[in-house]
N, C-alpha and C positions, 0 to 999 in steps of 0.2 A: 493713611492712618499714622498719626504721630505716636511714636513709641520709643521708650528707653528700656533697655534690657541689661540688667547687671549680671555679672558672673564672677566666679573666682573666690567666693566665700568658702568657709569650711572651718574645721577644727585644727588648731595649732597650739603648740606649747608656748608658754611665756618665753620671750626672747626670740621667737621665730618670726617668719615673714610670710606675707601673702600679697598677691597683686590682684586687685579688683579691676574689672573692665566694665565699661558701660557703652553699649552700642546703640546709636541713635538712628532712627529712620523716620521718614515722613516730614522732616523739617530741614531747613538749610543750616546744617550743623555749625558752619563757620560764622554764622550770625549770632550765635548764642554763647553767653557765658555759661560755664558748667560748674556745678558744685557737687560736693559729697557731704551728706549729712548722715547722722546715725541716731538710733533710738534704742535705748536699753529698756528692759521691762520696768514699767512703773515710772519711767522718766520721760521728759519732753524730748522732742526731736532737737538735736543740737548740730551746729555747724562743725564741719571737720576741715574742709579745704575747698578752694575755688580757683578757677583759672579764667582769665579774660578770653573773649572770643577770638581775638586776632593775635595778640602778643603773648609771650610767655610770662606774663605777670601773674604771680600766684599769691594766694592768701591762705593762712593756716590758723586754726585754733591754737592757742598756747599749749594745750594739752598734747598736741601731736607734733608741734614744731620741732624739727630736727630728726624726727622719726619717720614721718610720712612724706611722700612726694607725689604731687598731682601733675599729670601731663596730659596732652591731647595730641591726637593725630587727625587733623581735619580731612586728610585724604581718605581715612578709614572711618570717619564719623564716629570716633571712639575716644572716650576719656578714660584715663587710668588712675588708680590710686595704689601706689607702692607703699606697703606698710611694713616697716621694720621694727625690731625691738619691741614686739607686741607685748602688751601687759594684760592681765585679766580684766582690768577696767576698760579695755578697748572692746570687750564683748558687747555686741549690739547687732541690730539689723542695720545694714548700710544701704543708703539710698543715693542714687545720683539724680540730679535735677538740672533742667535747662531754663535759662531766663535771659531776657533782653530788655527788661523795663528800665534798667539804670545804666549809667555810663560805665560802671565798674561792677564786678560781681558783689553780691550781697551775702551777708551771713544770716539773713532773715528768711526763713522758709517761705513766707508769704510773697516774697519777691520773685519766686520761681514759678514758671508756667506749666512745666511738664515734669513728671516724676516717674521713676521706675518703680518696679514692684518690690525691690529690696533683695538683699542677699545676706544671709546670716554669717556672722563672724563670731567664733567662740574661741577664747584664749584660755587654756587651762594653766593652772599654777603648778 
């Protein structure tokens, strides 16, 4: 059974940090690009960050560039999102996703094949 399970969400004050994890099972993790997306209430799901399947090439939304860091450990089948200098507008449910349709990670949710259930991140002002 293919599965992505996120963890690490929670409540944090503005300026604080959180590290999200996403553990994959049932797929050959190293063959997949991995992405993080988020969705706030009443808004569409938006791209946050992505990392290529084999190389440490990373991509970020402008809104998180310089504050968030995506990484992966193929030996542990896990992708991480280190979130620093958090802002109230970062409040959302964060989802990880796996995809391999394109030669590079995509910022489009429809290009990903497998999704986690999401983890809530709340940043208080």
